[in-house]
C-alpha positions, 0 to 999 in steps of 0.5 A: 558527427566528425567530432567523434571519429576525431575522439577515436583516433590515436594522435589525441587520445591523451587529452579523450580519456580524462573527458570520456571518464567525468562525461558517463560518470555525472550523467548515470547517479543523476539518472536514477535519482529522479526517477526513483521518486516517482515509482511506487514500489509493489504490495507487499504480499503475506502468503497463504502459509503465513502468520504473523501474531504483532502489528503492520504498520505502513505507507504502501499498500499489503495485500494478505493471504495468509493470518495476522493477528494484530493490528494493521494500518496502511495505505490499500489493505486487501484480506484474501479469500483465504485470509483472516484478519483478528486486530483493528485494520485502519486504511485509506482501501479496504478490500475484503475477500476474505475475513476480519474478527475486528473494526474496520476504519477506512475511507473507502471499504467494499466488503465482496460476496465473500467476505466475513467481517464481525465487528465495527466498521467506520468509512466515508463509503462503503460498498456491501455485495450480495453474498457478504457475510457482515456482523457489528455496526456501521457507522460513516464519518468524514474522517474515519482514520481518526480514531478521536472522532465516534461521539461527534459521529454518533451525538450527529445521527 
């Protein structure tokens, strides 16, 4: 406490500005850097008035409320109740509240009661709620995200 009061005194002020400037500058850049990688970015949201024609690919999460005509690859994909996806979906976790026309590949696939899926589902675990509409085949695989193992799974069934 006494050293802080001596720094603020007018006498040794010639030495203290250099010290005061160098001390805050060094810790400021180092504090945001360690916390930045720890924070998970929020899910990307595609609003209900949005139509995307093309493929989407991310290592993060996507929540779709609009329409997508193309393939989607993500970590977690949530298809909203009013959303439509026409294309192949590949994700670690897939939650379908809306409509998908195309193949679904996921480690965990969940079709809620409002889901409408027209296409094959390749999964490790699946949950289909009462009321969900599904037209296609369901196939369990230990590694559903890799596209080359579909013939192996059919041979073992």
